[in-house]
Backbone as a chain_set.jsonl record, in Angstrom:
{"seq": "MIQTIEDVSGALFDEWEDELDLYESAPLRKTSKRRLDETRELYSSLIARMHQMEKRMDPVLEAFEDQVLFLKHNLNAQAFIQRFREGSV", "coords": {"N": [[-110.682, -53.388, 72.543], [-110.212, -53.151, 69.742], [-107.749, -54.449, 70.398], [-108.549, -57.098, 70.94], [-109.574, -57.894, 68.4], [-107.485, -57.773, 66.699], [-105.869, -59.851, 68.041], [-107.372, -61.823, 67.346], [-107.997, -62.116, 64.966], [-105.017, -62.201, 63.655], [-104.646, -64.778, 65.078], [-106.155, -66.053, 63.126], [-105.079, -65.542, 60.582], [-102.622, -66.712, 60.928], [-103.262, -69.307, 60.943], [-104.476, -70.058, 58.512], [-102.246, -69.242, 56.681], [-100.394, -71.528, 57.871], [-102.087, -73.424, 56.961], [-101.628, -73.448, 54.079], [-99.89, -75.002, 53.131], [-101.126, -77.577, 53.285], [-102.57, -77.994, 51.076], [-102.635, -80.115, 48.042], [-103.023, -79.396, 45.554], [-101.489, -77.15, 43.512], [-102.474, -74.83, 41.69], [-104.558, -74.099, 43.574], [-103.42, -73.703, 45.975], [-101.899, -71.345, 45.279], [-103.869, -69.6, 44.748], [-105.209, -69.5, 46.972], [-103.298, -68.358, 48.625], [-102.758, -65.816, 47.445], [-105.313, -64.857, 48.071], [-104.979, -64.677, 50.714], [-103.132, -62.936, 50.812], [-104.059, -60.58, 49.81], [-106.665, -60.252, 51.846], [-105.092, -59.759, 54.198], [-103.771, -57.3, 53.449], [-106.114, -55.463, 53.181], [-107.091, -55.943, 55.547], [-105.294, -54.812, 57.11], [-105.314, -51.986, 56.563], [-108.247, -51.694, 57.536], [-107.784, -51.693, 60.332], [-105.933, -49.728, 60.748], [-107.391, -47.664, 60.088], [-109.554, -48.236, 62.473], [-107.978, -47.388, 64.499], [-107.047, -44.978, 64.257], [-109.882, -43.872, 64.503], [-110.285, -44.418, 66.979], [-108.391, -42.921, 68.744], [-109.845, -40.324, 67.861], [-111.913, -40.86, 69.311], [-111.21, -40.771, 71.974], [-110.993, -38.293, 73.462], [-113.74, -37.692, 73.712], [-115.058, -39.687, 74.79], [-113.656, -39.223, 77.103], [-115.056, -37.108, 77.977], [-117.528, -37.536, 78.169], [-117.625, -39.371, 80.29], [-116.914, -37.955, 82.298], [-119.441, -36.503, 82.247], [-121.259, -38.53, 83.018], [-120.069, -39.57, 85.461], [-120.839, -37.032, 87.059], [-123.739, -36.644, 86.964], [-124.213, -39.347, 88.17], [-123.345, -38.551, 90.833], [-124.646, -36.335, 91.502], [-127.197, -36.903, 91.189], [-127.199, -39.259, 93.253], [-126.946, -37.709, 95.484], [-129.163, -35.964, 95.421], [-131.227, -37.913, 95.797], [-130.62, -38.945, 98.271], [-130.994, -36.685, 99.881], [-133.688, -36.043, 99.374], [-135.054, -38.42, 100.583], [-134.118, -38.028, 103.114], [-135.292, -35.897, 103.937], [-138.02, -36.584, 103.99], [-137.798, -38.077, 105.994], [-136.878, -40.687, 105.658], [-134.477, -41.607, 106.272]], "CA": [[-111.71, -53.968, 71.906], [-109.442, -53.246, 68.932], [-106.984, -55.364, 70.611], [-109.277, -58.422, 70.884], [-109.792, -58.1, 67.117], [-106.212, -58.117, 66.251], [-105.628, -61.063, 68.419], [-108.419, -63.291, 66.713], [-107.552, -62.004, 63.298], [-103.641, -62.653, 63.736], [-104.598, -66.247, 64.766], [-106.889, -66.67, 62.044], [-104.266, -65.456, 59.492], [-101.572, -67.589, 61.054], [-103.943, -70.839, 60.742], [-104.618, -69.801, 57.074], [-100.949, -69.49, 56.423], [-100.075, -72.848, 57.977], [-103.038, -74.54, 56.342], [-101.547, -73.55, 52.992], [-98.951, -76.44, 52.716], [-101.823, -78.861, 53.348], [-102.945, -78.216, 49.716], [-102.252, -80.655, 47.131], [-103.264, -78.665, 44.368], [-100.786, -76.136, 43.306], [-103.173, -73.703, 41.625], [-105.697, -73.665, 44.771], [-102.751, -72.99, 47.279], [-101.63, -70.175, 44.797], [-105.137, -68.601, 44.665], [-105.429, -69.154, 48.518], [-102.049, -67.488, 49.134], [-102.922, -64.577, 46.724], [-106.375, -63.995, 48.618], [-104.646, -64.456, 51.979], [-102.415, -61.552, 50.956], [-104.953, -59.149, 49.877], [-107.301, -60.132, 52.815], [-104.359, -59.05, 54.867], [-103.744, -56.076, 53.447], [-107.523, -54.845, 53.259], [-107.546, -56.02, 56.92], [-104.178, -53.627, 57.8], [-105.92, -50.828, 56.293], [-109.228, -51.442, 58.338], [-107.241, -51.886, 61.609], [-105.396, -48.749, 60.711], [-108.465, -46.894, 60.275], [-109.838, -48.227, 63.559], [-107.025, -47.088, 65.433], [-107.272, -43.298, 64.022], [-111.032, -43.394, 64.934], [-109.962, -44.618, 68.579], [-107.763, -41.909, 69.032], [-110.35, -39.141, 67.971], [-112.845, -40.851, 70.045], [-110.809, -40.914, 73.532], [-111.672, -37.155, 74.404], [-114.995, -37.503, 73.703], [-115.449, -40.544, 75.773], [-113.462, -38.941, 78.335], [-115.793, -35.816, 78.393], [-118.852, -38.199, 78.62], [-117.346, -40.105, 81.153], [-117.051, -36.741, 83.342], [-120.787, -36.218, 82.558], [-121.852, -39.383, 83.552], [-119.883, -39.192, 86.811], [-121.142, -35.728, 87.628], [-125.06, -36.973, 87.032], [-124.553, -40.166, 89.027], [-123.067, -38.091, 92.174], [-125.561, -35.357, 91.849], [-128.698, -37.639, 91.523], [-127.539, -39.895, 94.533], [-127.058, -36.773, 96.381], [-130.622, -35.397, 95.592], [-131.992, -38.938, 96.243], [-130.336, -38.915, 99.658], [-131.729, -35.462, 100.369], [-135.103, -36.384, 99.471], [-135.233, -39.477, 101.565], [-133.853, -37.383, 104.614], [-136.357, -34.745, 104.005], [-139.134, -37.377, 103.829], [-137.938, -38.726, 107.284], [-137.042, -42.144, 105.504], [-133.016, -42.018, 106.191]], "C": [[-111.038, -54.344, 70.591], [-108.318, -54.554, 69.528], [-107.399, -57.141, 70.337], [-109.205, -58.862, 69.445], [-108.714, -58.433, 66.413], [-105.657, -59.341, 66.805], [-106.247, -62.176, 67.853], [-107.928, -63.303, 65.218], [-105.849, -62.563, 63.121], [-103.747, -64.22, 64.075], [-105.217, -66.78, 63.737], [-105.848, -66.673, 60.932], [-102.97, -66.367, 59.591], [-102.155, -69.163, 60.471], [-104.005, -70.806, 59.191], [-103.069, -69.854, 56.393], [-100.271, -70.813, 56.415], [-100.541, -73.763, 57.177], [-102.202, -74.497, 54.595], [-100.438, -74.657, 52.34], [-99.826, -77.635, 52.766], [-102.514, -78.849, 51.855], [-102.302, -79.064, 48.822], [-102.028, -80.281, 45.889], [-102.457, -77.384, 44.159], [-101.417, -74.54, 42.715], [-104.192, -73.061, 42.816], [-104.804, -73.07, 45.986], [-102.19, -71.663, 46.362], [-102.882, -69.105, 45.102], [-105.676, -68.426, 46.086], [-104.653, -68.439, 49.058], [-102.467, -66.032, 48.551], [-104.52, -63.915, 47.892], [-105.757, -63.88, 50.166], [-104.018, -63.224, 52.334], [-103.13, -60.478, 50.567], [-105.897, -59.193, 50.939], [-105.948, -59.236, 54.048], [-104.115, -57.558, 54.847], [-105.03, -55.027, 53.28], [-107.391, -54.575, 54.978], [-106.581, -54.841, 57.599], [-105.006, -52.434, 57.649], [-107.181, -50.472, 57.323], [-108.745, -51.27, 59.786], [-106.766, -50.257, 61.801], [-106.546, -47.439, 60.984], [-109.012, -46.716, 61.686], [-109.216, -47.511, 64.642], [-107.104, -45.296, 65.353], [-108.495, -43.169, 64.46], [-110.877, -43.531, 66.48], [-109.444, -43.343, 69.233], [-108.7, -40.549, 68.915], [-111.535, -39.445, 69.006], [-112.565, -40.621, 71.488], [-111.389, -39.356, 74.017], [-113.06, -36.934, 74.335], [-115.811, -38.277, 74.55], [-114.804, -40.004, 77.097], [-114.522, -37.609, 79.037], [-117.401, -36.473, 78.755], [-118.575, -38.854, 79.721], [-117.663, -39.242, 82.396], [-118.637, -36.626, 83.615], [-121.418, -37.184, 83.283], [-121.648, -39.598, 85.15], [-120.737, -38.288, 87.662], [-122.804, -35.992, 87.916], [-124.981, -38.149, 88.102], [-124.436, -39.338, 90.548], [-124.224, -37.29, 92.554], [-127.137, -36.132, 92.135], [-128.626, -38.528, 92.592], [-127.396, -38.94, 95.712], [-128.419, -36.308, 96.458], [-131.601, -36.624, 96.295], [-132.027, -39.058, 97.709], [-130.98, -37.807, 100.451], [-133.07, -35.747, 100.656], [-135.518, -37.015, 100.378], [-134.879, -38.921, 103.146], [-135.053, -36.419, 104.975], [-137.8, -35.434, 104.398], [-139.167, -38.468, 105.24], [-137.434, -40.44, 106.922], [-135.364, -42.582, 105.831], [-133.012, -41.952, 107.975]], "O": [[-111.113, -55.502, 70.18], [-108.245, -55.588, 68.863], [-106.782, -58.043, 69.772], [-108.844, -60.007, 69.176], [-108.802, -59.297, 65.54], [-104.916, -59.965, 66.046], [-105.769, -63.311, 67.851], [-107.578, -64.256, 64.522], [-105.667, -63.453, 62.29], [-103.013, -64.974, 63.435], [-104.922, -67.916, 63.367], [-105.688, -67.73, 60.321], [-102.343, -66.727, 58.594], [-101.54, -69.935, 59.736], [-103.442, -71.761, 58.655], [-102.906, -70.677, 55.492], [-99.702, -71.282, 55.429], [-99.898, -74.695, 56.694], [-102.23, -75.544, 53.949], [-100.335, -74.966, 51.153], [-99.374, -78.696, 52.334], [-103.041, -79.917, 51.544], [-101.114, -78.753, 48.738], [-101.096, -80.666, 45.182], [-102.918, -76.433, 44.791], [-101.032, -73.435, 43.099], [-104.514, -71.88, 42.939], [-105.208, -72.228, 46.789], [-102.053, -70.725, 47.147], [-102.752, -67.993, 45.614], [-106.408, -67.494, 46.42], [-105.05, -67.764, 50.007], [-102.469, -65.104, 49.36], [-104.638, -62.768, 48.323], [-106.128, -62.897, 50.806], [-104.083, -62.575, 53.378], [-102.804, -59.377, 51.012], [-106.197, -58.035, 51.229], [-106.176, -58.14, 54.56], [-104.193, -56.772, 55.791], [-104.818, -53.815, 53.265], [-107.517, -53.504, 55.571], [-107.006, -54.074, 58.463], [-105.394, -51.88, 58.678], [-107.279, -49.372, 57.866], [-109.498, -50.574, 60.468], [-107.122, -49.6, 62.779], [-106.508, -46.551, 61.836], [-109.066, -45.61, 62.222], [-109.857, -47.075, 65.598], [-107.204, -44.554, 66.33], [-108.538, -42.089, 65.05], [-111.402, -42.668, 67.182], [-110.039, -42.801, 70.164], [-108.46, -39.657, 69.73], [-112.118, -38.499, 69.535], [-113.49, -40.308, 72.238], [-112.21, -39.311, 74.932], [-113.543, -35.964, 74.919], [-116.896, -37.923, 75.01], [-115.355, -40.298, 78.158], [-114.668, -37.295, 80.219], [-118.233, -35.928, 79.48], [-119.617, -38.972, 80.365], [-118.416, -39.584, 83.308], [-119.135, -36.634, 84.741], [-122.15, -36.818, 84.203], [-122.559, -39.754, 85.963], [-121.256, -38.628, 88.725], [-123.234, -35.603, 89.001], [-125.746, -37.961, 89.048], [-125.35, -39.473, 91.361], [-124.778, -37.413, 93.646], [-127.936, -35.929, 93.049], [-129.708, -38.809, 93.107], [-127.698, -39.324, 96.842], [-128.902, -36.233, 97.588], [-132.494, -36.4, 97.112], [-133.057, -39.225, 98.362], [-131.449, -38.01, 101.571], [-133.594, -35.741, 101.77], [-136.331, -36.493, 101.141], [-135.371, -39.408, 104.164], [-135.59, -36.264, 106.072], [-138.615, -34.808, 105.074], [-140.024, -39.299, 105.54], [-137.586, -41.323, 107.766], [-135.007, -43.748, 105.661], [-131.985, -42.215, 108.6]]}, "num_chains": 1, "name": "protein.A"}
């Protein structure tokens, strides 16, 4: 997920950078460039925090996946046993 965000935002920043040359007005170009730089800086901070959170979430998600897998197999086994006892299998 984070990689997708990075891909899309990278393309948007590249486009913004390329389009700075399209300005006729130097003051508008300068303001847009400043905002681009500020936005990139804020974005970099946000992405760094997202990666930190991702690292902290991995162990939680792995444990959760184990629990889901365990429940899935046990519920399937219970359903099969129940159907067998009922004579449905």
